[in-house]
N, C-alpha and C positions, 0 to 999 in steps of 0.2 A: 394438297397443302391446306386448302380451306378447312376440310373436315378435321385435320390434325389440330388446327388452332381452335376450331369450334369445340372439339372434345375437351381440350385443355381449359377453355373458358367456361365450359359447362360445369366443370368440377368446382368452379368458384361461383356458381349460381347465375351465370350469364346465359340467357336463352339464345337459341339460334338466330332468331330475328333481331335481337339486340346486337348480337355480334356482327351480323351482316351489315348493320347500319353504323358500326363504329370501329371495326377492327382494321388494322393495317396488315399488309402482307410482308412476308419475309421468312427466312429460315427459322424453323422452330423445332423443339423437341418436346415429347410428351412422355411422362412416366405415370404409371397407375397401379391399381390394386386388382384384386380378383373380381370376376363378374358377379359372383355372389359369395357371401362369407360362409365360413364354417358354421355348422349348427351350434347353438348355445349348449353348454353342458346341461345334460338332463333333458334335452328336447326329445319329444316323442317322434319316432320314425314309423312309417307305414310299411308293412312287409310287401304288400302288393296292391296295385290298382289296375282295373280293367277299363280301358277307354275305347269307346266306339267312335269310329270315323267313317265317313261316307264313301271313301275310296282309298286307294293305296298308291304309293309312288311306283312307277313302272320299273325303275332300277334303284339299287341301293349304293352303287359305286358313287362316291362323292364327286368324282370328276365327270361322270357321265350323266349326272342328275340334270333334269330339265323340267321346267314348269314349277310353279309355286307349291304344288302338291309334294314335291321332293322335300320341302322343309318339314313335313310330318316326321321324316326320319333324320335328315341331315342336321337339323338344329339341335338334336339331342346327342348325336354320335360324333360329329366332326366339328372342327374349329378352323378359323383362319388366323392370319397374323393379327388382325384386329377383330373386335366383337362389338356388340351393342348392349346397352343397358336397358332397363325396363322402359325408358322413354325413347328408345331407338336412337340414342346418341352414341357416337363412336367412342369406344373405350379400348384399352389394351386387351389383346387376346393372347395368342402364343408369342407375340412380341410385347415386351414390357414398355418399350419406348422406341421412338423413331425420329429421324431428322430428314430434312429435305435440302437439296442443294439450292443455291440462290437462283439458278435458272429454272427450277421446278421440274427437272428431268431425272434426278437421281434421288432415290429414297433408301436410307439405310435403317435397317431394323435390328434391334437387339432382342435376342430370343430369351424366353423365360427359362431359367435354369432348372426349375423343378417340374417342368411339363413332361409327361410320359404318354406313350401310346398304350392302348389297352393290352398290348403284349408285354408291357413292363419296360420296353426300350425307351431311353431318353430321346427327346426331340432335339435334333441337331440341324445345323445349317445344310448338311447334305440332304436331309429329308425335304427341306424347303426347296432346294435346288431341283431335286428329283420331281417334286410335286409341280413346280413351275413348268418344267419342260414337258411333263406328261400332260398337264392341263392345256398347254399350248399346242399339243399334237392334234391336228384336225381329225385323225382317226379315233381319238378318244373323245374329244369335245368338238363336234363339228361347228359349233356357233362361235367362230373365231373373229368374226367381223368387228365385234366390240373390243377385241383384244389386240388388234393389229399394232397398236402403239406400245404394247408391252414388249419392249425390244430385247431385253436380256436380263439375266440374273448373275451376280457374282458372289462367290463365297469369300467373305473377308476373313473369318475365322470360324471355329466350331459353333459359335453362338451369334454370329453377325452375318447378315446378307445385305446385298445392295441390289435393288431392282432399278433398271434403267428404262426410261420411257423415251419414245421418239418425239413426243409432243406433250405440251402441258395438258393436264387432266384435273379439273377442280374436284372430281368425284373419286379420285384414285384410292385414297386411304379408306374412305367409307366403303368403296366397292369391295375391299378385301374382307369386310365384315359381313357382306351380304350373304345370306345363307344358301344361295343357289350357285355360288361361284367358287373361287379358288380356295379349296380346302387343303390342309396339310396331311399327307398320307405318309406311311412308313416305307422308306426305300427298302429296308431289309425284308419286311414282311411281304411286300409286293414281289420281290425277287424270289421268294420261296413259293408263293401260291399263284402268281400270274393273274391275268384278267378274270378268267373264269372262277378261280378260287377266291379272288377278292370279292366278286359279286356275291358269291355264296356265303362268305364269312367276312364281311367288311370290318375294318379296324380303323379307329380314329383316336382322338385325344379328348373327346368331350366327356361330359359328366355321366354319360351312359354308354354301355357297350352292348353290342349285338349278341343275342343268344340263339334265336332260331326264327324261322319264317315258314309259313305255309301260304303260298300265293293265293290271293283273293280271299283269304280267310283271316290271317292274323300275322303279326310279328311281335317278338318279345325282346325287351331290353332289360338289362340289369345294371344297377348302380356301379360306377367305377370308383371304388373306395380310395384309390391313389390319385384321384383327380386333383390337379393343382389348386383348384378353387375351393376345395373342401367337399365333404360328402353331402349329397342332396338328401332331402327328407324321405323320398320314396325309394325303397330298395329295389323293387321290380315293377315293371309296367308291361301289360299286354295290350296291344292295339288291335281291336277286332274290326274287320271290314264289313260294314253293313250298308249297302247302297240304297235300300228302300226307306223312304222317309217315315212311314208309319211304324215299321219295325225299329228303326233307329230311335224313335220317340218312346216306343213301348219297353225296350230292354232296360231302360233306366228305372222305370217304375217297377218292373218285375224283379229288379235286383241282380240281373245278369251282368250289368256293367255298373261302374261307379261314376262314370262321367261320359258325356257325349260332346264331342267337338262338332261345331256347326249344327246345333240343335235345330230341327226343322222350324222354319219361321211361323208356320200356321199353328204350331202348338206352344209357342213361347209364352204367350199371355197366360195360358192355363197352367203351365209349369211354374210360372212365377207365383201363382197362388196356391201351389201344392205344398203342404207341410212336409218337412223333412228334406227339402231340396233347395238349392240356390241356383240362380241364373246370373251369369256375368256377361254383359254385352261389351263388344269391342268393335270400333270402326276399323274396317280392314283396309289393306293397301290396294284391294282390287276394285277397279271400276268395271262393272258388268256392262258390256256394250255389244253392238253389232259391228263386226269387222266386215268391211266392204272391199271386194276385190277390184281395185281400180288400177292394178298394174298390168293386167292382161290386156293386150291389144284387141283380142277377139274372143268370142264365145268358144270354149274348147270343144263343143259338140257341133254347133252349126257353122262355125267360122264367121258368123256375123260380127260386126263391130260391137265391142263391149259397151253397153249403155252406161255403165257405172263410172266410165271415164268422165262423164258429164257431171259437173258439180251440181247441176239442177236436180238430177236424179237422186244424188246423195242427200241433197238438202231436203228434197221431198220426203225421204225416209226419216229424217230428223223431225220434221213437222208432223209426220203421220202417227206417231206413237204418243199416247198419253202416259208420260212417265209417272206423274202424280198418282194416277189410278193404279198403276202397277205397284208402286211403293205402298200406298195406303190400303188398297183392297186386297191385292194378292199377297204381298209380303207383310201385311199387318204392321207397317211402319218400320220394318227392319231394312231400311235403305235410306239413302240421302241423295237428293238430286244434285248433280254437279255439271259444270261445263267442261272443264279440262282438269285443272289442278284443284287440290283440296285447300281449305282455309289455312292449314298449318304449313303449306308448302312454300318453298322459295319461289317467288315470282307470282304468287296468287293475286289475282285481280278481282275484287268483289263486284266490279262493274260488268265482268264477263259472265253472262247468264246462259243457262241451257236454252236451246231452241224451244219455243212454246208449242203446245199441241194445237195444230191448225190444219185439219184435214182438207178444208177447202183450198188452202194455199198449196198443200201437197199435191192435190189433183191438178191444180193450175201449173205447177212447176213441171210435172210429168208431161203435160200437154205442150208446154213451151219447149221441152227437150225433144219433142217429136214423138211422144208416146201417148196420144189422146185416148187410145183404147187400152192403155196399160201395158203391163209386162208380166211374163210368167217367170217365177224364180223358185229356187230351192234354198231353204235356210238350214244350214248344218248345225243342229242343236247338240246339247250335251245332256246325257242322262246321269243318274247317280246323285250323290249328295256332296260332291266336291264343293259346290256352292249350293246352298239351299234353294229348292224349287227351280233349278235351272231348266228342267224340262217344261214346267208350266210357264215360265217366263218366255221361253222360245215360242210356245204355242200361242200365247196371247199377243206377243209382238207380231207374229205372222198374221193373226186376225186383223190387227190394226193396219198392217201393210196392205192386206187384201182389200180392206174397205176403201182404200184410196185408189185402187187399180193395180197395185203391184201384187198380183195373185201369187201367194206364197204357200208352198207346201213345206213341211218340216221333216227333215231326215235326222232323227236323233241317233247319237253314237256314244259308245262308251269312251271313257276319258282317254285311254291310250290312243285309239284311232283318231279321236277329235284333236288331240295334241299334235299328232303328226300332220293332220290336215291343216291345222291353223298355223303351222310353221312355214313361213314363206321363204326360208333360206334357199330352196330349190325352185322358187317360183320364176316364171318368165318375166322379161322386162316389158315395158309399155308397148313394144312393137309386137309382142306375142311370141318372141323367141324364148327358148327354154326347153327343158325336157318334157316329153309328152306326158309323163307321170305327174307333172305339176299342175294338174287340174285343181287339186286340193280344195281350198275354200273358194268355190265359185258358185253363185256370185257373192254370197255373203254367209256369215255364220256367227254363232255365239262367241263372244270374246270375254276374256278376263285380263284386263290390262292394269299396269301400275304407273301410268303417266303421272297421276297424283299418288301421294303416299309412299313413294319409294324413298330410299335413304337420301337421295338428292334429286331435285327436280330435273337437273341437267341430264342425269342418267335415264330417268323415265322418259323424258321428252325425246332423247335420242333413240332409246331402245324401241319405242312404240311408233315413231314417226319418221325416222331418218331412212333415206333410200338404202335398200339392201339389208336392213336389219331383219332378223328372223321373225319378229312379230309385226312387221310393218307391211300393210297391204295398200298403202297410199304413198305415192312418191310425188314430192313437190319440190321443185328447185329452190323456190323462195324460202320454203321452210328449212331445207338443208343448209342454205346460206346463213340463216340466223343461228342454227345449231352449231355450225362451224365457228361462228363468232363466239358462242358461249364457251367452246373448248379452246379458244385462244385467249380468253380473258383471265387476268390475274387479280383483278379488283373484285371483291365479293359483292359490292354494290352494283357493279357493272354486270356481274353474273346474274344477279337477281333481275335486273332490268331486261336482260336478254332472254331470260327464261319466261318473263311475262310476255315479251314480244313473240316468242315462239309459240306460246300457248294461244295467243290471239290468231296467229297465222293458221294453226291447226284447227281452231274453232271456225274461222272464216272459210276454210277449205272444205269443211264438212267431210273430213276424211273418214270418219266413222260415226256411229250413233251412240253416244254415252247414255245409258239408261239410268244407272244409279250407282252410288258407292255402296258396297255391301256392308251391312252391320251384322256381325256374327254373334251368336249366343252360345256360350259354353254352359251346359247344364250339368249339375253334379249333386251328389248327396251332400247334405249340409255338414257332414263330418270332414269335408274337404274345403279348402280355400284355394283360389287360383287368381293370380294377377297376370293377365296376358300382357306381353310386350305390345306397346303401341303399334297399331297397324298390322299386327301379326294375324295369320290365319291358321296357326297350328297350336298344338299343346306342347309348350316347352316345359319339360318335366321339372326343371330347376325352379320354375315359378309355381309349382303345385306343392301343397303342404297340408298337414293336418289343420283343421279349423281351431 
């Protein structure tokens, strides 16, 4: 409900923060226009661009997609009932308008009459119902814990659906626009090709359609000329997968590619001074952090008690690492130190600061926790260029931890394996119960979270910190209680207050080690211009155009 109103107010120039401090709650409807307009008459189009990326999505099926890397593909090919504009504000997507019942539990969506799938078939309420039920199938999308309150869907008529919730959710409308979640797929096309066929040749409603793919090499997209929002300026795009930083930087200068997503941080300054190219920087939604396994009761190998259940050990890790040095020396300024939330987030508290670098205090805390001689640990790191210099960040963080007595070796892994390991959905509870395969991330590993910078702070705070959530390796009853209150609130001011309180509890609990907010650089030939969506980490082709 909140995001419905926020989007409507935003169309009249009212910012999110202004709205939060002044708007009243109640049933509302929103109608809107396209996500991007048709090209002006006579505008120049580009036949083809080649874009280098540091890694690739593990799956292309919009309902099975997992991890922000999926947006490299999903945000060009699929759409939801709502979308986001360039400022990350909720706007109409495949639904032109919607309304909510007074109790906040029933949302009715009017579908766009001119929307088509890439097959040419029109989008109907039957497709939305099919997509809802498929997405709610744990065999398709196993991460159902955040969807448990999505109770049912009703087809009102061919162009109207009603989604029923079992409890109030201040993030619901905005969550439909989130590019890793509920996408609308074609019921008829899926019936013809099935799961395997859909993965090989996915079909959506977005501005670009799938052409072909070679795993770990490239995927190719083509402009969908019947897109309801008008034809985009780029006719065809090839995404090349190049996981090595040096090669990723070199292929732009050699002319092999036209653009690089996540240009390696160590080469950004040089590229900014190179004639014939431009660099666009964008603060991302990702907080790069260390996820600490404090939900296991015991060490999975030795059976000894898990030291990371002790807050003092986790706090020692927070004090052990010099985040400023990593940002300024290693990343060449392509990062921003944060505590939990970002300055633009609902509930951000400027008084909440990152833990300072204090190795003496870190050693003292380890001793107080009963480890005066330190600990041995494995840090599960990430290779590739999904996030620039992830391998180097892991290695230097391990050196800082080792220096205070937490003797750390790094086990670097490719994105697919790292993603599975960092998924705590199958993890044991604090008693150590659970499947034996759930060693996964123990005792800690590289993390990319979106507590800050997500479409709504309440969503990020729940996804990353609430008991049982797939990305949560820290369970805290007090924290859960605050988040529960967030999801019971109907007053936006109260929601903001509770988000601030939840961020404080997360910070005080030292549930993980926030290292920095990633600042991404998109480098390209100066014949191109790109305006990234706020907080995005992907190349959205609708925002790419001739200079």
